[in-house]
FIKOLZA-1660 file (N, C-alpha, C; in steps of 0.1 Angstrom, whole numbers, plus 5000, padded with zeros to 4 digits):
% residues 177
   i   px   py   pz ch aa at
   1 4644 2971 2085  A  X  N
   1 4630 2960 2087  A  X CA
   1 4623 2973 2098  A  X  C
   2 4608 2974 2098  A  X  N
   2 4605 2981 2108  A  X CA
   2 4595 2970 2115  A  X  C
   3 4594 2976 2130  A  X  N
   3 4585 2968 2138  A  X CA
   3 4574 2978 2141  A  X  C
   4 4562 2970 2147  A  X  N
   4 4554 2976 2150  A  X CA
   4 4556 2988 2163  A  X  C
   5 4552 2994 2164  A  X  N
   5 4557 3006 2180  A  X CA
   5 4550 3000 2188  A  X  C
   6 4553 3007 2205  A  X  N
   6 4546 2997 2216  A  X CA
   6 4531 3002 2212  A  X  C
   7 4529 3014 2212  A  X  N
   7 4513 3019 2210  A  X CA
   7 4505 3010 2199  A  X  C
   8 4511 3011 2187  A  X  N
   8 4504 2999 2178  A  X CA
   8 4503 2987 2183  A  X  C
   9 4514 2981 2189  A  X  N
   9 4512 2963 2195  A  X CA
   9 4500 2969 2208  A  X  C
  10 4501 2975 2218  A  X  N
  10 4488 2979 2223  A  X CA
  10 4478 2977 2217  A  X  C
  11 4473 2985 2207  A  X  N
  11 4463 2984 2201  A  X CA
  11 4454 2975 2191  A  X  C
  12 4470 2966 2190  A  X  N
  12 4466 2952 2177  A  X CA
  12 4460 2942 2192  A  X  C
  13 4466 2941 2204  A  X  N
  13 4466 2934 2215  A  X CA
  13 4452 2936 2220  A  X  C
  14 4447 2949 2222  A  X  N
  14 4430 2949 2224  A  X CA
  14 4422 2946 2217  A  X  C
  15 4424 2950 2204  A  X  N
  15 4416 2949 2193  A  X CA
  15 4415 2934 2196  A  X  C
  16 4426 2923 2190  A  X  N
  16 4424 2908 2196  A  X CA
  16 4417 2904 2207  A  X  C
  17 4419 2913 2218  A  X  N
  17 4408 2906 2230  A  X CA
  17 4392 2906 2224  A  X  C
  18 4391 2919 2222  A  X  N
  18 4376 2925 2226  A  X CA
  18 4372 2919 2215  A  X  C
  19 4374 2913 2203  A  X  N
  19 4371 2905 2195  A  X CA
  19 4370 2891 2191  A  X  C
  20 4376 2887 2206  A  X  N
  20 4377 2873 2210  A  X CA
  20 4380 2864 2199  A  X  C
  21 4391 2873 2192  A  X  N
  21 4397 2862 2180  A  X CA
  21 4404 2852 2180  A  X  C
  22 4395 2844 2172  A  X  N
  22 4406 2826 2172  A  X CA
  22 4410 2828 2163  A  X  C
  23 4410 2835 2149  A  X  N
  23 4420 2832 2140  A  X CA
  23 4421 2848 2137  A  X  C
  24 4433 2850 2131  A  X  N
  24 4439 2860 2127  A  X CA
  24 4451 2857 2119  A  X  C
  25 4453 2865 2106  A  X  N
  25 4460 2865 2097  A  X CA
  25 4467 2877 2096  A  X  C
  26 4481 2874 2096  A  X  N
  26 4487 2887 2102  A  X CA
  26 4500 2888 2081  A  X  C
  27 4498 2897 2077  A  X  N
  27 4509 2897 2068  A  X CA
  27 4522 2906 2064  A  X  C
  28 4532 2901 2065  A  X  N
  28 4544 2906 2068  A  X CA
  28 4546 2902 2088  A  X  C
  29 4551 2891 2086  A  X  N
  29 4558 2882 2103  A  X CA
  29 4566 2896 2105  A  X  C
  30 4577 2899 2099  A  X  N
  30 4588 2909 2109  A  X CA
  30 4592 2894 2115  A  X  C
  31 4600 2897 2127  A  X  N
  31 4605 2895 2135  A  X CA
  31 4596 2884 2147  A  X  C
  32 4583 2888 2145  A  X  N
  32 4577 2884 2157  A  X CA
  32 4569 2893 2166  A  X  C
  33 4572 2908 2164  A  X  N
  33 4568 2921 2175  A  X CA
  33 4555 2920 2175  A  X  C
  34 4545 2922 2162  A  X  N
  34 4531 2920 2162  A  X CA
  34 4525 2907 2168  A  X  C
  35 4530 2903 2164  A  X  N
  35 4523 2886 2162  A  X CA
  35 4524 2886 2175  A  X  C
  36 4532 2889 2182  A  X  N
  36 4536 2884 2202  A  X CA
  36 4524 2895 2206  A  X  C
  37 4523 2906 2199  A  X  N
  37 4509 2913 2209  A  X CA
  37 4496 2910 2205  A  X  C
  38 4491 2904 2193  A  X  N
  38 4483 2898 2185  A  X CA
  38 4479 2887 2197  A  X  C
  39 4488 2874 2195  A  X  N
  39 4489 2861 2201  A  X CA
  39 4483 2866 2217  A  X  C
  40 4493 2879 2222  A  X  N
  40 4491 2881 2237  A  X CA
  40 4472 2884 2239  A  X  C
  41 4464 2891 2227  A  X  N
  41 4452 2893 2228  A  X CA
  41 4446 2884 2224  A  X  C
  42 4450 2875 2218  A  X  N
  42 4439 2862 2209  A  X CA
  42 4435 2849 2223  A  X  C
  43 4425 2845 2220  A  X  N
  43 4417 2837 2228  A  X CA
  43 4436 2825 2230  A  X  C
  44 4429 2817 2241  A  X  N
  44 4442 2805 2244  A  X CA
  44 4442 2798 2231  A  X  C
  45 4426 2792 2231  A  X  N
  45 4430 2782 2216  A  X CA
  45 4430 2788 2203  A  X  C
  46 4434 2802 2205  A  X  N
  46 4433 2810 2189  A  X CA
  46 4448 2805 2182  A  X  C
  47 4444 2808 2168  A  X  N
  47 4460 2802 2160  A  X CA
  47 4466 2815 2148  A  X  C
  48 4473 2820 2154  A  X  N
  48 4478 2830 2141  A  X CA
  48 4483 2825 2130  A  X  C
  49 4479 2829 2116  A  X  N
  49 4483 2824 2106  A  X CA
  49 4496 2843 2099  A  X  C
  50 4506 2837 2099  A  X  N
  50 4516 2848 2094  A  X CA
  50 4522 2844 2080  A  X  C
  51 4525 2854 2075  A  X  N
  51 4530 2852 2059  A  X CA
  51 4542 2862 2054  A  X  C
  52 4550 2860 2051  A  X  N
  52 4563 2869 2049  A  X CA
  52 4566 2857 2038  A  X  C
  53 4575 2870 2026  A  X  N
  53 4580 2867 2020  A  X CA
  53 4595 2862 2021  A  X  C
  54 4599 2863 2036  A  X  N
  54 4618 2864 2040  A  X CA
  54 4611 2848 2052  A  X  C
  55 4621 2836 2047  A  X  N
  55 4618 2825 2056  A  X CA
  55 4628 2828 2066  A  X  C
  56 4638 2837 2062  A  X  N
  56 4645 2839 2077  A  X CA
  56 4639 2850 2088  A  X  C
  57 4634 2859 2086  A  X  N
  57 4625 2866 2095  A  X CA
  57 4617 2859 2100  A  X  C
  58 4612 2845 2094  A  X  N
  58 4600 2840 2099  A  X CA
  58 4606 2832 2109  A  X  C
  59 4623 2827 2110  A  X  N
  59 4628 2822 2117  A  X CA
  59 4633 2830 2129  A  X  C
  60 4634 2839 2130  A  X  N
  60 4631 2849 2141  A  X CA
  60 4624 2851 2146  A  X  C
  61 4609 2849 2140  A  X  N
  61 4597 2851 2147  A  X CA
  61 4595 2839 2154  A  X  C
  62 4595 2824 2153  A  X  N
  62 4594 2811 2157  A  X CA
  62 4601 2812 2166  A  X  C
  63 4612 2814 2165  A  X  N
  63 4621 2822 2181  A  X CA
  63 4616 2828 2191  A  X  C
  64 4609 2844 2189  A  X  N
  64 4602 2854 2192  A  X CA
  64 4590 2847 2202  A  X  C
  65 4584 2837 2194  A  X  N
  65 4572 2834 2196  A  X CA
  65 4576 2821 2209  A  X  C
  66 4583 2817 2205  A  X  N
  66 4586 2805 2213  A  X CA
  66 4589 2810 2229  A  X  C
  67 4601 2821 2227  A  X  N
  67 4606 2825 2238  A  X CA
  67 4590 2827 2247  A  X  C
  68 4584 2839 2240  A  X  N
  68 4578 2845 2245  A  X CA
  68 4562 2837 2257  A  X  C
  69 4568 2820 2249  A  X  N
  69 4560 2811 2258  A  X CA
  69 4545 2805 2252  A  X  C
  70 4546 2810 2234  A  X  N
  70 4536 2805 2228  A  X CA
  70 4540 2790 2227  A  X  C
  71 4531 2785 2224  A  X  N
  71 4533 2763 2218  A  X CA
  71 4528 2770 2201  A  X  C
  72 4543 2760 2199  A  X  N
  72 4538 2758 2183  A  X CA
  72 4527 2757 2181  A  X  C
  73 4519 2753 2178  A  X  N
  73 4504 2751 2175  A  X CA
  73 4497 2765 2175  A  X  C
  74 4502 2772 2180  A  X  N
  74 4497 2782 2179  A  X CA
  74 4497 2797 2166  A  X  C
  75 4509 2790 2160  A  X  N
  75 4513 2798 2154  A  X CA
  75 4510 2789 2136  A  X  C
  76 4509 2795 2124  A  X  N
  76 4507 2790 2113  A  X CA
  76 4520 2798 2105  A  X  C
  77 4527 2793 2103  A  X  N
  77 4538 2804 2094  A  X CA
  77 4541 2801 2079  A  X  C
  78 4536 2810 2075  A  X  N
  78 4535 2805 2060  A  X CA
  78 4544 2813 2051  A  X  C
  79 4554 2805 2047  A  X  N
  79 4564 2818 2036  A  X CA
  79 4560 2819 2022  A  X  C
  80 4561 2834 2020  A  X  N
  80 4554 2834 2006  A  X CA
  80 4548 2845 2003  A  X  C
  81 4546 2851 1989  A  X  N
  81 4545 2859 1984  A  X CA
  81 4525 2863 1987  A  X  C
  82 4525 2871 1998  A  X  N
  82 4509 2876 2007  A  X CA
  82 4501 2874 1997  A  X  C
  83 4498 2880 1984  A  X  N
  83 4487 2881 1976  A  X CA
  83 4486 2868 1973  A  X  C
  84 4499 2859 1968  A  X  N
  84 4495 2847 1967  A  X CA
  84 4490 2836 1975  A  X  C
  85 4500 2842 1990  A  X  N
  85 4489 2827 2000  A  X CA
  85 4475 2833 2002  A  X  C
  86 4473 2847 2000  A  X  N
  86 4459 2847 2007  A  X CA
  86 4446 2842 2002  A  X  C
  87 4452 2844 1989  A  X  N
  87 4442 2838 1981  A  X CA
  87 4437 2820 1987  A  X  C
  88 4443 2815 1991  A  X  N
  88 4447 2799 1993  A  X CA
  88 4440 2795 2008  A  X  C
  89 4434 2809 2015  A  X  N
  89 4427 2807 2031  A  X CA
  89 4414 2809 2029  A  X  C
  90 4406 2804 2039  A  X  N
  90 4391 2800 2038  A  X CA
  90 4384 2818 2039  A  X  C
  91 4374 2815 2030  A  X  N
  91 4368 2825 2031  A  X CA
  91 4354 2828 2041  A  X  C
  92 4357 2838 2048  A  X  N
  92 4351 2842 2061  A  X CA
  92 4356 2835 2071  A  X  C
  93 4367 2828 2069  A  X  N
  93 4371 2825 2088  A  X CA
  93 4382 2827 2094  A  X  C
  94 4382 2844 2093  A  X  N
  94 4393 2851 2103  A  X CA
  94 4382 2859 2109  A  X  C
  95 4393 2858 2117  A  X  N
  95 4383 2878 2129  A  X CA
  95 4389 2888 2128  A  X  C
  96 4404 2887 2123  A  X  N
  96 4411 2895 2123  A  X CA
  96 4420 2896 2113  A  X  C
  97 4426 2905 2104  A  X  N
  97 4435 2905 2097  A  X CA
  97 4443 2915 2096  A  X  C
  98 4456 2918 2097  A  X  N
  98 4465 2929 2100  A  X CA
  98 4476 2927 2091  A  X  C
  99 4475 2945 2085  A  X  N
  99 4486 2937 2070  A  X CA
  99 4501 2951 2074  A  X  C
 100 4514 2945 2075  A  X  N
 100 4523 2953 2077  A  X CA
 100 4533 2949 2065  A  X  C
 101 4530 2945 2056  A  X  N
 101 4540 2942 2044  A  X CA
 101 4538 2949 2032  A  X  C
 102 4542 2948 2024  A  X  N
 102 4543 2959 2010  A  X CA
 102 4534 2971 2010  A  X  C
 103 4534 2978 2014  A  X  N
 103 4523 2989 2014  A  X CA
 103 4520 2991 1999  A  X  C
 104 4523 2988 1988  A  X  N
 104 4520 2992 1976  A  X CA
 104 4509 2979 1970  A  X  C
 105 4510 2969 1984  A  X  N
 105 4501 2958 1980  A  X CA
 105 4486 2959 1989  A  X  C
 106 4487 2971 1998  A  X  N
 106 4476 2973 2005  A  X CA
 106 4466 2971 1999  A  X  C
 107 4461 2979 1986  A  X  N
 107 4448 2982 1987  A  X CA
 107 4444 2965 1981  A  X  C
 108 4449 2956 1975  A  X  N
 108 4450 2944 1968  A  X CA
 108 4450 2937 1984  A  X  C
 109 4453 2938 1990  A  X  N
 109 4454 2934 2010  A  X CA
 109 4440 2933 2013  A  X  C
 110 4434 2947 2008  A  X  N
 110 4419 2950 2015  A  X CA
 110 4410 2940 2006  A  X  C
 111 4412 2940 1995  A  X  N
 111 4402 2932 1989  A  X CA
 111 4400 2920 1990  A  X  C
 112 4412 2906 1995  A  X  N
 112 4415 2899 1999  A  X CA
 112 4408 2897 2016  A  X  C
 113 4413 2908 2024  A  X  N
 113 4407 2907 2035  A  X CA
 113 4391 2901 2037  A  X  C
 114 4383 2913 2030  A  X  N
 114 4371 2915 2033  A  X CA
 114 4365 2899 2028  A  X  C
 115 4370 2893 2021  A  X  N
 115 4370 2879 2016  A  X CA
 115 4373 2870 2027  A  X  C
 116 4381 2873 2030  A  X  N
 116 4384 2864 2043  A  X CA
 116 4381 2867 2060  A  X  C
 117 4376 2877 2061  A  X  N
 117 4370 2885 2077  A  X CA
 117 4354 2877 2076  A  X  C
 118 4351 2875 2087  A  X  N
 118 4337 2873 2091  A  X CA
 118 4332 2882 2093  A  X  C
 119 4318 2887 2093  A  X  N
 119 4309 2895 2095  A  X CA
 119 4316 2902 2111  A  X  C
 120 4317 2912 2109  A  X  N
 120 4319 2923 2125  A  X CA
 120 4337 2918 2126  A  X  C
 121 4344 2912 2117  A  X  N
 121 4357 2908 2117  A  X CA
 121 4364 2926 2115  A  X  C
 122 4375 2924 2121  A  X  N
 122 4386 2933 2114  A  X CA
 122 4398 2936 2106  A  X  C
 123 4402 2943 2102  A  X  N
 123 4412 2944 2088  A  X CA
 123 4421 2957 2097  A  X  C
 124 4435 2958 2099  A  X  N
 124 4440 2964 2100  A  X CA
 124 4457 2971 2095  A  X  C
 125 4457 2985 2089  A  X  N
 125 4469 2984 2083  A  X CA
 125 4475 2993 2087  A  X  C
 126 4488 2989 2092  A  X  N
 126 4501 2998 2097  A  X CA
 126 4506 3007 2091  A  X  C
 127 4510 3019 2096  A  X  N
 127 4522 3026 2085  A  X CA
 127 4512 3037 2081  A  X  C
 128 4498 3038 2078  A  X  N
 128 4497 3047 2068  A  X CA
 128 4493 3059 2071  A  X  C
 129 4503 3067 2079  A  X  N
 129 4509 3076 2083  A  X CA
 129 4521 3082 2075  A  X  C
 130 4525 3072 2071  A  X  N
 130 4539 3073 2065  A  X CA
 130 4548 3084 2067  A  X  C
 131 4551 3082 2076  A  X  N
 131 4557 3097 2084  A  X CA
 131 4552 3107 2082  A  X  C
 132 4537 3112 2082  A  X  N
 132 4533 3123 2079  A  X CA
 132 4527 3126 2062  A  X  C
 133 4534 3118 2054  A  X  N
 133 4534 3119 2038  A  X CA
 133 4521 3120 2036  A  X  C
 134 4514 3113 2040  A  X  N
 134 4499 3112 2035  A  X CA
 134 4490 3124 2038  A  X  C
 135 4493 3132 2048  A  X  N
 135 4484 3146 2044  A  X CA
 135 4497 3161 2037  A  X  C
 136 4506 3152 2034  A  X  N
 136 4515 3166 2032  A  X CA
 136 4509 3170 2019  A  X  C
 137 4510 3184 2014  A  X  N
 137 4503 3183 2001  A  X CA
 137 4516 3181 1990  A  X  C
 138 4524 3179 1995  A  X  N
 138 4538 3181 1989  A  X CA
 138 4537 3166 1976  A  X  C
 139 4549 3165 1966  A  X  N
 139 4543 3158 1956  A  X CA
 139 4545 3145 1963  A  X  C
 140 4540 3133 1956  A  X  N
 140 4539 3125 1964  A  X CA
 140 4545 3112 1958  A  X  C
 141 4560 3102 1966  A  X  N
 141 4561 3090 1962  A  X CA
 141 4550 3080 1959  A  X  C
 142 4548 3068 1948  A  X  N
 142 4542 3059 1947  A  X CA
 142 4535 3057 1963  A  X  C
 143 4546 3056 1969  A  X  N
 143 4539 3049 1983  A  X CA
 143 4530 3055 1988  A  X  C
 144 4532 3063 1986  A  X  N
 144 4521 3072 1993  A  X CA
 144 4505 3079 1988  A  X  C
 145 4514 3078 1972  A  X  N
 145 4495 3078 1970  A  X CA
 145 4488 3065 1970  A  X  C
 146 4491 3057 1973  A  X  N
 146 4491 3041 1971  A  X CA
 146 4482 3041 1987  A  X  C
 147 4485 3047 1997  A  X  N
 147 4485 3050 2004  A  X CA
 147 4470 3056 2005  A  X  C
 148 4472 3068 1996  A  X  N
 148 4458 3075 2000  A  X CA
 148 4447 3072 1996  A  X  C
 149 4450 3060 1981  A  X  N
 149 4442 3053 1975  A  X CA
 149 4434 3042 1986  A  X  C
 150 4443 3037 1992  A  X  N
 150 4434 3031 2007  A  X CA
 150 4431 3038 2011  A  X  C
 151 4431 3047 2018  A  X  N
 151 4423 3052 2026  A  X CA
 151 4410 3060 2023  A  X  C
 152 4410 3063 2011  A  X  N
 152 4402 3065 2004  A  X CA
 152 4389 3054 2002  A  X  C
 153 4395 3046 1995  A  X  N
 153 4390 3032 1996  A  X CA
 153 4380 3024 2010  A  X  C
 154 4388 3027 2020  A  X  N
 154 4382 3021 2033  A  X CA
 154 4370 3030 2036  A  X  C
 155 4376 3048 2036  A  X  N
 155 4362 3057 2041  A  X CA
 155 4351 3051 2032  A  X  C
 156 4348 3054 2019  A  X  N
 156 4340 3051 2010  A  X CA
 156 4335 3039 2005  A  X  C
 157 4339 3027 2017  A  X  N
 157 4335 3014 2017  A  X CA
 157 4320 3010 2026  A  X  C
 158 4311 3005 2015  A  X  N
 158 4297 3008 2023  A  X CA
 158 4296 2992 2034  A  X  C
 159 4309 2984 2032  A  X  N
 159 4311 2973 2036  A  X CA
 159 4319 2972 2052  A  X  C
 160 4321 2983 2053  A  X  N
 160 4332 2990 2065  A  X CA
 160 4329 2997 2073  A  X  C
 161 4333 2998 2086  A  X  N
 161 4332 3011 2094  A  X CA
 161 4348 3015 2101  A  X  C
 162 4350 3023 2094  A  X  N
 162 4368 3028 2096  A  X CA
 162 4370 3031 2106  A  X  C
 163 4383 3034 2113  A  X  N
 163 4387 3046 2123  A  X CA
 163 4400 3046 2118  A  X  C
 164 4409 3057 2121  A  X  N
 164 4421 3055 2122  A  X CA
 164 4427 3062 2133  A  X  C
 165 4437 3053 2137  A  X  N
 165 4443 3054 2150  A  X CA
 165 4453 3065 2151  A  X  C
 166 4461 3072 2159  A  X  N
 166 4467 3077 2158  A  X CA
 166 4481 3072 2165  A  X  C
 167 4479 3060 2164  A  X  N
 167 4493 3048 2174  A  X CA
 167 4506 3048 2164  A  X  C
 168 4517 3049 2167  A  X  N
 168 4528 3046 2159  A  X CA
 168 4525 3053 2147  A  X  C
 169 4527 3051 2135  A  X  N
 169 4529 3062 2123  A  X CA
 169 4513 3058 2116  A  X  C
 170 4502 3052 2124  A  X  N
 170 4489 3053 2118  A  X CA
 170 4484 3041 2117  A  X  C
 171 4475 3038 2124  A  X  N
 171 4467 3023 2125  A  X CA
 171 4453 3025 2118  A  X  C
 172 4448 3024 2101  A  X  N
 172 4436 3020 2100  A  X CA
 172 4436 3007 2104  A  X  C
 173 4417 3008 2110  A  X  N
 173 4411 2999 2115  A  X CA
 173 4396 2999 2107  A  X  C
 174 4390 2987 2103  A  X  N
 174 4381 2990 2098  A  X CA
 174 4371 2975 2104  A  X  C
 175 4361 2975 2109  A  X  N
 175 4350 2965 2106  A  X CA
 175 4343 2961 2097  A  X  C
 176 4341 2947 2096  A  X  N
 176 4337 2943 2081  A  X CA
 176 4321 2945 2086  A  X  C
 177 4311 2951 2083  A  X  N
 177 4295 2954 2085  A  X CA
 177 4285 2944 2076  A  X  C
% end
């Protein structure tokens, strides 16, 4: 399992802070590394909703959040498949959506994120460089083709103002306009 790099974590913390994030969705809880960065940047009364298909990972994350000093009411941990869970979340109710789950589903997560985000909200996707393979001209596996589709969709969207940050394995961020 991959954790976000320190640079990606710093960028997430900064984005959460400058956006004044009160409500954040994280797709891919992992062991809580990115969640801790997000929570650190979020307002003191903010809530992180984190989704992962693996309940065991969420147990590790719950413990990590507690050890980092965050009260249990600062997180809402939902087990399940991201695309199933996202459809049940409130339209326009979130300031930031961070995607670090199944990269094959990033394009579908983008569509759900646009529905979830308030105007001016941010969506971020981790790992979009895919170890340099998204810019490599060699034959691409399905994951890389899907990441290229995501990059194209974000770039061509009239609803988004994007930036590709060269931190970690690439952090694609876009503000909903």
